PDB file of N, H, CA, C and O in Angstrom:
ATOM      1  N   MET A   1     175.104 135.324 131.871  1.00  0.00           N
ATOM      2  CA  MET A   1     175.799 134.149 131.361  1.00  0.00           C
ATOM      3  C   MET A   1     176.228 134.420 129.918  1.00  0.00           C
ATOM      4  O   MET A   1     175.423 134.899 129.119  1.00  0.00           O
ATOM      5  N   GLY A   2     177.468 134.123 129.576  1.00  0.00           N
ATOM      6  H   GLY A   2     178.121 133.734 130.225  1.00  0.00           H
ATOM      7  CA  GLY A   2     178.016 134.395 128.249  1.00  0.00           C
ATOM      8  C   GLY A   2     177.656 133.318 127.246  1.00  0.00           C
ATOM      9  O   GLY A   2     176.962 132.350 127.558  1.00  0.00           O
ATOM     10  N   LEU A   3     178.145 133.514 126.040  1.00  0.00           N
ATOM     11  H   LEU A   3     178.708 134.300 125.787  1.00  0.00           H
ATOM     12  CA  LEU A   3     177.923 132.548 124.975  1.00  0.00           C
ATOM     13  C   LEU A   3     178.693 131.261 125.250  1.00  0.00           C
ATOM     14  O   LEU A   3     179.720 131.280 125.929  1.00  0.00           O
ATOM     15  N   PRO A   4     178.197 130.147 124.724  1.00  0.00           N
ATOM     16  CA  PRO A   4     178.992 128.915 124.842  1.00  0.00           C
ATOM     17  C   PRO A   4     180.373 129.119 124.221  1.00  0.00           C
ATOM     18  O   PRO A   4     180.527 129.855 123.247  1.00  0.00           O
ATOM     19  N   GLN A   5     181.350 128.470 124.790  1.00  0.00           N
ATOM     20  H   GLN A   5     181.225 127.873 125.582  1.00  0.00           H
ATOM     21  CA  GLN A   5     182.736 128.606 124.345  1.00  0.00           C
ATOM     22  C   GLN A   5     182.889 128.350 122.853  1.00  0.00           C
ATOM     23  O   GLN A   5     183.725 128.973 122.199  1.00  0.00           O
ATOM     24  N   SER A   6     182.082 127.431 122.305  1.00  0.00           N
ATOM     25  H   SER A   6     181.403 126.925 122.836  1.00  0.00           H
ATOM     26  CA  SER A   6     182.249 127.036 120.911  1.00  0.00           C
ATOM     27  C   SER A   6     181.796 128.087 119.909  1.00  0.00           C
ATOM     28  O   SER A   6     182.120 127.977 118.727  1.00  0.00           O
ATOM     29  N   ILE A   7     181.039 129.128 120.356  1.00  0.00           N
ATOM     30  H   ILE A   7     180.776 129.218 121.316  1.00  0.00           H
ATOM     31  CA  ILE A   7     180.586 130.142 119.405  1.00  0.00           C
ATOM     32  C   ILE A   7     180.848 131.560 119.907  1.00  0.00           C
ATOM     33  O   ILE A   7     180.205 132.504 119.450  1.00  0.00           O
ATOM     34  N   ARG A   8     181.772 131.718 120.828  1.00  0.00           N
ATOM     35  H   ARG A   8     182.295 130.951 121.199  1.00  0.00           H
ATOM     36  CA  ARG A   8     182.008 133.024 121.428  1.00  0.00           C
ATOM     37  C   ARG A   8     182.426 134.097 120.424  1.00  0.00           C
ATOM     38  O   ARG A   8     182.200 135.282 120.672  1.00  0.00           O
ATOM     39  N   ASN A   9     183.029 133.716 119.300  1.00  0.00           N
ATOM     40  H   ASN A   9     183.212 132.754 119.099  1.00  0.00           H
ATOM     41  CA  ASN A   9     183.492 134.673 118.293  1.00  0.00           C
ATOM     42  C   ASN A   9     182.631 134.663 117.033  1.00  0.00           C
ATOM     43  O   ASN A   9     183.040 135.203 116.005  1.00  0.00           O
ATOM     44  N   ALA A  10     181.451 134.060 117.097  1.00  0.00           N
ATOM     45  H   ALA A  10     181.119 133.622 117.933  1.00  0.00           H
ATOM     46  CA  ALA A  10     180.648 133.829 115.899  1.00  0.00           C
ATOM     47  C   ALA A  10     180.362 135.105 115.105  1.00  0.00           C
ATOM     48  O   ALA A  10     180.396 135.075 113.875  1.00  0.00           O
ATOM     49  N   ALA A  11     180.086 136.204 115.765  1.00  0.00           N
ATOM     50  H   ALA A  11     180.058 136.229 116.764  1.00  0.00           H
ATOM     51  CA  ALA A  11     179.710 137.431 115.052  1.00  0.00           C
ATOM     52  C   ALA A  11     180.896 138.369 114.805  1.00  0.00           C
ATOM     53  O   ALA A  11     180.735 139.435 114.210  1.00  0.00           O
ATOM     54  N   GLU A  12     182.064 137.976 115.255  1.00  0.00           N
ATOM     55  H   GLU A  12     182.195 137.110 115.738  1.00  0.00           H
ATOM     56  CA  GLU A  12     183.244 138.832 115.134  1.00  0.00           C
ATOM     57  C   GLU A  12     183.946 138.615 113.799  1.00  0.00           C
ATOM     58  O   GLU A  12     183.934 137.504 113.268  1.00  0.00           O
ATOM     59  N   PRO A  13     184.563 139.670 113.248  1.00  0.00           N
ATOM     60  CA  PRO A  13     185.366 139.478 112.037  1.00  0.00           C
ATOM     61  C   PRO A  13     186.581 138.593 112.336  1.00  0.00           C
ATOM     62  O   PRO A  13     187.077 138.559 113.463  1.00  0.00           O
ATOM     63  N   TRP A  14     187.040 137.895 111.330  1.00  0.00           N
ATOM     64  H   TRP A  14     186.637 137.923 110.415  1.00  0.00           H
ATOM     65  CA  TRP A  14     188.220 137.041 111.483  1.00  0.00           C
ATOM     66  C   TRP A  14     189.470 137.913 111.578  1.00  0.00           C
ATOM     67  O   TRP A  14     189.612 138.888 110.841  1.00  0.00           O
ATOM     68  N   THR A  15     190.367 137.556 112.486  1.00  0.00           N
ATOM     69  H   THR A  15     190.251 136.764 113.084  1.00  0.00           H
ATOM     70  CA  THR A  15     191.638 138.261 112.613  1.00  0.00           C
ATOM     71  C   THR A  15     192.721 137.477 111.878  1.00  0.00           C
ATOM     72  O   THR A  15     192.549 136.297 111.571  1.00  0.00           O
ATOM     73  N   ALA A  16     193.828 138.141 111.603  1.00  0.00           N
ATOM     74  H   ALA A  16     193.968 139.099 111.852  1.00  0.00           H
ATOM     75  CA  ALA A  16     194.960 137.467 110.959  1.00  0.00           C
ATOM     76  C   ALA A  16     195.456 136.318 111.841  1.00  0.00           C
ATOM     77  O   ALA A  16     195.857 135.270 111.336  1.00  0.00           O
ATOM     78  N   LYS A  17     195.426 136.521 113.146  1.00  0.00           N
ATOM     79  H   LYS A  17     195.100 137.373 113.556  1.00  0.00           H
ATOM     80  CA  LYS A  17     195.868 135.481 114.079  1.00  0.00           C
ATOM     81  C   LYS A  17     194.948 134.251 113.989  1.00  0.00           C
ATOM     82  O   LYS A  17     195.419 133.114 114.010  1.00  0.00           O
ATOM     83  N   GLU A  18     193.639 134.492 113.890  1.00  0.00           N
ATOM     84  H   GLU A  18     193.256 135.415 113.872  1.00  0.00           H
ATOM     85  CA  GLU A  18     192.702 133.376 113.773  1.00  0.00           C
ATOM     86  C   GLU A  18     192.887 132.628 112.454  1.00  0.00           C
ATOM     87  O   GLU A  18     192.830 131.399 112.421  1.00  0.00           O
ATOM     88  N   LEU A  19     193.106 133.365 111.377  1.00  0.00           N
ATOM     89  H   LEU A  19     193.153 134.364 111.404  1.00  0.00           H
ATOM     90  CA  LEU A  19     193.337 132.712 110.083  1.00  0.00           C
ATOM     91  C   LEU A  19     194.592 131.855 110.120  1.00  0.00           C
ATOM     92  O   LEU A  19     194.621 130.753 109.571  1.00  0.00           O
ATOM     93  N   SER A  20     195.624 132.366 110.770  1.00  0.00           N
ATOM     94  H   SER A  20     195.600 133.261 111.217  1.00  0.00           H
ATOM     95  CA  SER A  20     196.866 131.614 110.908  1.00  0.00           C
ATOM     96  C   SER A  20     196.619 130.336 111.716  1.00  0.00           C
ATOM     97  O   SER A  20     197.116 129.265 111.366  1.00  0.00           O
ATOM     98  N   LYS A  21     195.844 130.461 112.802  1.00  0.00           N
ATOM     99  H   LYS A  21     195.440 131.330 113.086  1.00  0.00           H
ATOM    100  CA  LYS A  21     195.531 129.308 113.643  1.00  0.00           C
ATOM    101  C   LYS A  21     194.669 128.305 112.877  1.00  0.00           C
ATOM    102  O   LYS A  21     194.848 127.095 113.018  1.00  0.00           O
ATOM    103  N   LEU A  22     193.728 128.809 112.062  1.00  0.00           N
ATOM    104  H   LEU A  22     193.583 129.791 111.948  1.00  0.00           H
ATOM    105  CA  LEU A  22     192.898 127.926 111.236  1.00  0.00           C
ATOM    106  C   LEU A  22     193.778 127.094 110.304  1.00  0.00           C
ATOM    107  O   LEU A  22     193.581 125.885 110.179  1.00  0.00           O
ATOM    108  N   LYS A  23     194.741 127.734 109.655  1.00  0.00           N
ATOM    109  H   LYS A  23     194.900 128.716 109.757  1.00  0.00           H
ATOM    110  CA  LYS A  23     195.666 127.018 108.756  1.00  0.00           C
ATOM    111  C   LYS A  23     196.472 125.979 109.525  1.00  0.00           C
ATOM    112  O   LYS A  23     196.660 124.854 109.061  1.00  0.00           O
ATOM    113  N   GLU A  24     196.941 126.365 110.698  1.00  0.00           N
ATOM    114  H   GLU A  24     196.789 127.278 111.075  1.00  0.00           H
ATOM    115  CA  GLU A  24     197.755 125.462 111.515  1.00  0.00           C
ATOM    116  C   GLU A  24     196.939 124.239 111.954  1.00  0.00           C
ATOM    117  O   GLU A  24     197.412 123.107 111.859  1.00  0.00           O
ATOM    118  N   LEU A  25     195.704 124.476 112.436  1.00  0.00           N
ATOM    119  H   LEU A  25     195.319 125.396 112.513  1.00  0.00           H
ATOM    120  CA  LEU A  25     194.874 123.369 112.909  1.00  0.00           C
ATOM    121  C   LEU A  25     194.460 122.464 111.749  1.00  0.00           C
ATOM    122  O   LEU A  25     194.390 121.245 111.910  1.00  0.00           O
ATOM    123  N   ALA A  26     194.185 123.049 110.587  1.00  0.00           N
ATOM    124  H   ALA A  26     194.241 124.039 110.456  1.00  0.00           H
ATOM    125  CA  ALA A  26     193.846 122.249 109.414  1.00  0.00           C
ATOM    126  C   ALA A  26     195.035 121.384 109.003  1.00  0.00           C
ATOM    127  O   ALA A  26     194.861 120.226 108.624  1.00  0.00           O
ATOM    128  N   ALA A  27     196.240 121.942 109.077  1.00  0.00           N
ATOM    129  H   ALA A  27     196.382 122.883 109.385  1.00  0.00           H
ATOM    130  CA  ALA A  27     197.452 121.185 108.737  1.00  0.00           C
ATOM    131  C   ALA A  27     197.681 120.042 109.719  1.00  0.00           C
ATOM    132  O   ALA A  27     198.294 119.031 109.375  1.00  0.00           O
ATOM    133  N   ASP A  28     197.180 120.210 110.956  1.00  0.00           N
ATOM    134  H   ASP A  28     196.683 121.031 111.236  1.00  0.00           H
ATOM    135  CA  ASP A  28     197.297 119.152 111.968  1.00  0.00           C
ATOM    136  C   ASP A  28     196.237 118.069 111.793  1.00  0.00           C
ATOM    137  O   ASP A  28     196.151 117.140 112.596  1.00  0.00           O
ATOM    138  N   ASN A  29     195.428 118.195 110.734  1.00  0.00           N
ATOM    139  H   ASN A  29     195.498 118.950 110.081  1.00  0.00           H
ATOM    140  CA  ASN A  29     194.425 117.181 110.397  1.00  0.00           C
ATOM    141  C   ASN A  29     193.281 117.116 111.404  1.00  0.00           C
ATOM    142  O   ASN A  29     192.683 116.057 111.596  1.00  0.00           O
ATOM    143  N   LEU A  30     192.971 118.253 112.054  1.00  0.00           N
ATOM    144  H   LEU A  30     193.456 119.113 111.898  1.00  0.00           H
ATOM    145  CA  LEU A  30     191.856 118.277 112.988  1.00  0.00           C
ATOM    146  C   LEU A  30     190.546 118.442 112.217  1.00  0.00           C
ATOM    147  O   LEU A  30     190.506 119.147 111.208  1.00  0.00           O
ATOM    148  N   PRO A  31     189.478 117.799 112.686  1.00  0.00           N
ATOM    149  CA  PRO A  31     188.192 117.958 112.017  1.00  0.00           C
ATOM    150  C   PRO A  31     187.626 119.367 112.238  1.00  0.00           C
ATOM    151  O   PRO A  31     187.958 120.014 113.231  1.00  0.00           O
ATOM    152  N   PRO A  32     186.787 119.839 111.334  1.00  0.00           N
ATOM    153  CA  PRO A  32     186.237 121.187 111.442  1.00  0.00           C
ATOM    154  C   PRO A  32     185.538 121.475 112.775  1.00  0.00           C
ATOM    155  O   PRO A  32     185.624 122.594 113.279  1.00  0.00           O
ATOM    156  N   ALA A  33     184.855 120.494 113.348  1.00  0.00           N
ATOM    157  H   ALA A  33     184.785 119.585 112.938  1.00  0.00           H
ATOM    158  CA  ALA A  33     184.166 120.713 114.630  1.00  0.00           C
ATOM    159  C   ALA A  33     185.171 121.034 115.738  1.00  0.00           C
ATOM    160  O   ALA A  33     184.915 121.899 116.576  1.00  0.00           O
ATOM    161  N   VAL A  34     186.301 120.347 115.742  1.00  0.00           N
ATOM    162  H   VAL A  34     186.508 119.645 115.061  1.00  0.00           H
ATOM    163  CA  VAL A  34     187.327 120.595 116.757  1.00  0.00           C
ATOM    164  C   VAL A  34     187.975 121.964 116.525  1.00  0.00           C
ATOM    165  O   VAL A  34     188.228 122.704 117.475  1.00  0.00           O
ATOM    166  N   ILE A  35     188.235 122.291 115.277  1.00  0.00           N
ATOM    167  H   ILE A  35     188.029 121.690 114.505  1.00  0.00           H
ATOM    168  CA  ILE A  35     188.801 123.606 114.957  1.00  0.00           C
ATOM    169  C   ILE A  35     187.840 124.700 115.430  1.00  0.00           C
ATOM    170  O   ILE A  35     188.264 125.709 115.994  1.00  0.00           O
ATOM    171  N   GLY A  36     186.552 124.489 115.197  1.00  0.00           N
ATOM    172  H   GLY A  36     186.208 123.670 114.739  1.00  0.00           H
ATOM    173  CA  GLY A  36     185.552 125.450 115.641  1.00  0.00           C
ATOM    174  C   GLY A  36     185.583 125.664 117.141  1.00  0.00           C
ATOM    175  O   GLY A  36     185.492 126.798 117.611  1.00  0.00           O
ATOM    176  N   MET A  37     185.713 124.583 117.895  1.00  0.00           N
ATOM    177  H   MET A  37     185.787 123.662 117.513  1.00  0.00           H
ATOM    178  CA  MET A  37     185.789 124.714 119.356  1.00  0.00           C
ATOM    179  C   MET A  37     187.037 125.474 119.762  1.00  0.00           C
ATOM    180  O   MET A  37     186.985 126.320 120.654  1.00  0.00           O
ATOM    181  N   ARG A  38     188.152 125.185 119.120  1.00  0.00           N
ATOM    182  H   ARG A  38     188.195 124.497 118.395  1.00  0.00           H
ATOM    183  CA  ARG A  38     189.411 125.858 119.478  1.00  0.00           C
ATOM    184  C   ARG A  38     189.365 127.351 119.182  1.00  0.00           C
ATOM    185  O   ARG A  38     189.917 128.158 119.929  1.00  0.00           O
ATOM    186  N   LEU A  39     188.692 127.717 118.069  1.00  0.00           N
ATOM    187  H   LEU A  39     188.244 127.061 117.462  1.00  0.00           H
ATOM    188  CA  LEU A  39     188.645 129.123 117.667  1.00  0.00           C
ATOM    189  C   LEU A  39     187.405 129.855 118.190  1.00  0.00           C
ATOM    190  O   LEU A  39     187.273 131.066 118.015  1.00  0.00           O
ATOM    191  N   GLY A  40     186.505 129.116 118.827  1.00  0.00           N
ATOM    192  H   GLY A  40     186.612 128.132 118.968  1.00  0.00           H
ATOM    193  CA  GLY A  40     185.303 129.740 119.350  1.00  0.00           C
ATOM    194  C   GLY A  40     184.327 130.164 118.275  1.00  0.00           C
ATOM    195  O   GLY A  40     183.647 131.182 118.401  1.00  0.00           O
ATOM    196  N   ARG A  41     184.262 129.371 117.212  1.00  0.00           N
ATOM    197  H   ARG A  41     184.814 128.543 117.110  1.00  0.00           H
ATOM    198  CA  ARG A  41     183.364 129.675 116.094  1.00  0.00           C
ATOM    199  C   ARG A  41     182.576 128.427 115.738  1.00  0.00           C
ATOM    200  O   ARG A  41     183.059 127.309 115.920  1.00  0.00           O
ATOM    201  N   PRO A  42     181.343 128.618 115.224  1.00  0.00           N
ATOM    202  CA  PRO A  42     180.556 127.445 114.829  1.00  0.00           C
ATOM    203  C   PRO A  42     181.191 126.719 113.643  1.00  0.00           C
ATOM    204  O   PRO A  42     181.881 127.330 112.826  1.00  0.00           O
ATOM    205  N   GLU A  43     180.953 125.421 113.558  1.00  0.00           N
ATOM    206  H   GLU A  43     180.393 124.924 114.221  1.00  0.00           H
ATOM    207  CA  GLU A  43     181.539 124.615 112.478  1.00  0.00           C
ATOM    208  C   GLU A  43     181.230 125.160 111.086  1.00  0.00           C
ATOM    209  O   GLU A  43     182.128 125.176 110.244  1.00  0.00           O
ATOM    210  N   PRO A  44     179.984 125.615 110.794  1.00  0.00           N
ATOM    211  CA  PRO A  44     179.727 126.169 109.456  1.00  0.00           C
ATOM    212  C   PRO A  44     180.614 127.383 109.131  1.00  0.00           C
ATOM    213  O   PRO A  44     180.987 127.583 107.975  1.00  0.00           O
ATOM    214  N   ALA A  45     180.947 128.183 110.138  1.00  0.00           N
ATOM    215  H   ALA A  45     180.644 128.020 111.077  1.00  0.00           H
ATOM    216  CA  ALA A  45     181.825 129.334 109.909  1.00  0.00           C
ATOM    217  C   ALA A  45     183.240 128.871 109.558  1.00  0.00           C
ATOM    218  O   ALA A  45     183.913 129.489 108.733  1.00  0.00           O
ATOM    219  N   ILE A  46     183.683 127.793 110.181  1.00  0.00           N
ATOM    220  H   ILE A  46     183.136 127.291 110.851  1.00  0.00           H
ATOM    221  CA  ILE A  46     185.012 127.239 109.892  1.00  0.00           C
ATOM    222  C   ILE A  46     185.039 126.736 108.444  1.00  0.00           C
ATOM    223  O   ILE A  46     185.978 127.015 107.698  1.00  0.00           O
ATOM    224  N   LEU A  47     184.005 125.997 108.062  1.00  0.00           N
ATOM    225  H   LEU A  47     183.243 125.770 108.668  1.00  0.00           H
ATOM    226  CA  LEU A  47     183.946 125.449 106.703  1.00  0.00           C
ATOM    227  C   LEU A  47     183.902 126.568 105.667  1.00  0.00           C
ATOM    228  O   LEU A  47     184.591 126.508 104.649  1.00  0.00           O
ATOM    229  N   SER A  48     183.100 127.572 105.927  1.00  0.00           N
ATOM    230  H   SER A  48     182.539 127.621 106.754  1.00  0.00           H
ATOM    231  CA  SER A  48     182.949 128.687 104.997  1.00  0.00           C
ATOM    232  C   SER A  48     184.255 129.459 104.828  1.00  0.00           C
ATOM    233  O   SER A  48     184.666 129.755 103.707  1.00  0.00           O
ATOM    234  N   LYS A  49     184.900 129.780 105.938  1.00  0.00           N
ATOM    235  H   LYS A  49     184.566 129.540 106.849  1.00  0.00           H
ATOM    236  CA  LYS A  49     186.150 130.551 105.879  1.00  0.00           C
ATOM    237  C   LYS A  49     187.245 129.741 105.195  1.00  0.00           C
ATOM    238  O   LYS A  49     188.036 130.290 104.428  1.00  0.00           O
ATOM    239  N   ALA A  50     187.295 128.451 105.466  1.00  0.00           N
ATOM    240  H   ALA A  50     186.652 128.004 106.089  1.00  0.00           H
ATOM    241  CA  ALA A  50     188.308 127.603 104.833  1.00  0.00           C
ATOM    242  C   ALA A  50     188.155 127.640 103.311  1.00  0.00           C
ATOM    243  O   ALA A  50     189.147 127.742 102.589  1.00  0.00           O
ATOM    244  N   VAL A  51     186.924 127.560 102.827  1.00  0.00           N
ATOM    245  H   VAL A  51     186.118 127.478 103.413  1.00  0.00           H
ATOM    246  CA  VAL A  51     186.683 127.622 101.383  1.00  0.00           C
ATOM    247  C   VAL A  51     187.097 128.993 100.849  1.00  0.00           C
ATOM    248  O   VAL A  51     187.739 129.085  99.803  1.00  0.00           O
ATOM    249  N   GLN A  52     186.733 130.047 101.561  1.00  0.00           N
ATOM    250  H   GLN A  52     186.212 129.971 102.411  1.00  0.00           H
ATOM    251  CA  GLN A  52     187.054 131.411 101.126  1.00  0.00           C
ATOM    252  C   GLN A  52     188.545 131.630 100.945  1.00  0.00           C
ATOM    253  O   GLN A  52     188.967 132.277  99.986  1.00  0.00           O
ATOM    254  N   VAL A  53     189.346 131.096 101.860  1.00  0.00           N
ATOM    255  H   VAL A  53     189.003 130.571 102.639  1.00  0.00           H
ATOM    256  CA  VAL A  53     190.787 131.363 101.830  1.00  0.00           C
ATOM    257  C   VAL A  53     191.602 130.200 101.251  1.00  0.00           C
ATOM    258  O   VAL A  53     192.832 130.243 101.246  1.00  0.00           O
ATOM    259  N   GLY A  54     190.910 129.157 100.762  1.00  0.00           N
ATOM    260  H   GLY A  54     189.910 129.122 100.766  1.00  0.00           H
ATOM    261  CA  GLY A  54     191.607 128.068 100.088  1.00  0.00           C
ATOM    262  C   GLY A  54     192.293 127.071 100.997  1.00  0.00           C
ATOM    263  O   GLY A  54     193.304 126.479 100.619  1.00  0.00           O
ATOM    264  N   ILE A  55     191.756 126.877 102.191  1.00  0.00           N
ATOM    265  H   ILE A  55     190.935 127.357 102.498  1.00  0.00           H
ATOM    266  CA  ILE A  55     192.318 125.890 103.118  1.00  0.00           C
ATOM    267  C   ILE A  55     191.558 124.583 102.945  1.00  0.00           C
ATOM    268  O   ILE A  55     190.327 124.570 102.953  1.00  0.00           O
ATOM    269  N   THR A  56     192.284 123.495 102.791  1.00  0.00           N
ATOM    270  H   THR A  56     193.284 123.506 102.785  1.00  0.00           H
ATOM    271  CA  THR A  56     191.663 122.182 102.683  1.00  0.00           C
ATOM    272  C   THR A  56     191.509 121.595 104.075  1.00  0.00           C
ATOM    273  O   THR A  56     192.478 121.470 104.823  1.00  0.00           O
ATOM    274  N   LEU A  57     190.281 121.240 104.408  1.00  0.00           N
ATOM    275  H   LEU A  57     189.494 121.342 103.800  1.00  0.00           H
ATOM    276  CA  LEU A  57     190.012 120.626 105.708  1.00  0.00           C
ATOM    277  C   LEU A  57     189.900 119.121 105.546  1.00  0.00           C
ATOM    278  O   LEU A  57     189.633 118.613 104.457  1.00  0.00           O
ATOM    279  N   THR A  58     190.109 118.420 106.647  1.00  0.00           N
ATOM    280  H   THR A  58     190.326 118.832 107.532  1.00  0.00           H
ATOM    281  CA  THR A  58     189.994 116.969 106.669  1.00  0.00           C
ATOM    282  C   THR A  58     188.610 116.555 106.189  1.00  0.00           C
ATOM    283  O   THR A  58     187.614 117.108 106.657  1.00  0.00           O
ATOM    284  N   PRO A  59     188.519 115.611 105.283  1.00  0.00           N
ATOM    285  CA  PRO A  59     187.191 115.121 104.909  1.00  0.00           C
ATOM    286  C   PRO A  59     186.450 114.630 106.152  1.00  0.00           C
ATOM    287  O   PRO A  59     187.040 113.990 107.022  1.00  0.00           O
ATOM    288  N   LEU A  60     185.164 114.930 106.227  1.00  0.00           N
ATOM    289  H   LEU A  60     184.684 115.450 105.520  1.00  0.00           H
ATOM    290  CA  LEU A  60     184.393 114.602 107.424  1.00  0.00           C
ATOM    291  C   LEU A  60     184.291 113.099 107.657  1.00  0.00           C
ATOM    292  O   LEU A  60     184.047 112.674 108.787  1.00  0.00           O
ATOM    293  N   ASN A  61     184.470 112.285 106.621  1.00  0.00           N
ATOM    294  H   ASN A  61     184.667 112.630 105.704  1.00  0.00           H
ATOM    295  CA  ASN A  61     184.338 110.834 106.774  1.00  0.00           C
ATOM    296  C   ASN A  61     185.684 110.141 107.012  1.00  0.00           C
ATOM    297  O   ASN A  61     185.759 108.913 106.984  1.00  0.00           O
ATOM    298  N   ARG A  62     186.726 110.905 107.242  1.00  0.00           N
ATOM    299  H   ARG A  62     186.665 111.903 107.265  1.00  0.00           H
ATOM    300  CA  ARG A  62     188.060 110.327 107.464  1.00  0.00           C
ATOM    301  C   ARG A  62     188.473 110.515 108.909  1.00  0.00           C
ATOM    302  O   ARG A  62     188.257 111.595 109.459  1.00  0.00           O
ATOM    303  N   PRO A  63     189.055 109.518 109.547  1.00  0.00           N
ATOM    304  CA  PRO A  63     189.474 109.682 110.936  1.00  0.00           C
ATOM    305  C   PRO A  63     190.509 110.794 111.071  1.00  0.00           C
ATOM    306  O   PRO A  63     191.390 110.921 110.220  1.00  0.00           O
ATOM    307  N   PRO A  64     190.417 111.593 112.119  1.00  0.00           N
ATOM    308  CA  PRO A  64     191.396 112.668 112.319  1.00  0.00           C
ATOM    309  C   PRO A  64     192.726 112.126 112.845  1.00  0.00           C
ATOM    310  O   PRO A  64     192.862 110.941 113.148  1.00  0.00           O
ATOM    311  N   TYR A  65     193.689 113.021 112.942  1.00  0.00           N
ATOM    312  H   TYR A  65     193.579 113.984 112.695  1.00  0.00           H
ATOM    313  CA  TYR A  65     194.987 112.735 113.554  1.00  0.00           C
ATOM    314  C   TYR A  65     195.784 111.662 112.835  1.00  0.00           C
ATOM    315  O   TYR A  65     196.623 111.003 113.449  1.00  0.00           O
ATOM    316  N   GLY A  66     195.537 111.474 111.539  1.00  0.00           N
ATOM    317  H   GLY A  66     194.856 112.010 111.041  1.00  0.00           H
ATOM    318  CA  GLY A  66     196.308 110.524 110.765  1.00  0.00           C
ATOM    319  C   GLY A  66     196.047 109.074 111.128  1.00  0.00           C
ATOM    320  O   GLY A  66     196.841 108.200 110.783  1.00  0.00           O
ATOM    321  N   ALA A  67     194.944 108.804 111.819  1.00  0.00           N
ATOM    322  H   ALA A  67     194.299 109.515 112.099  1.00  0.00           H
ATOM    323  CA  ALA A  67     194.620 107.430 112.259  1.00  0.00           C
ATOM    324  C   ALA A  67     194.175 106.566 111.111  1.00  0.00           C
ATOM    325  O   ALA A  67     193.867 105.391 111.306  1.00  0.00           O
TER     326      ALA A  67
END
């Protein structure tokens, strides 16, 4: 049995394609947990990488999708 879908890439280095997708999903105002599921990485990895590369993520206390 493989890893859960949400952490399948947890130990893998980030690819340029994943970084591009992270920027795109952040621009779509998705919460970090949802971005993590889409990219197959745990939420802490999403938060950490976003800080490293200067991507602003939706505040956790704000409704997603511009609601």
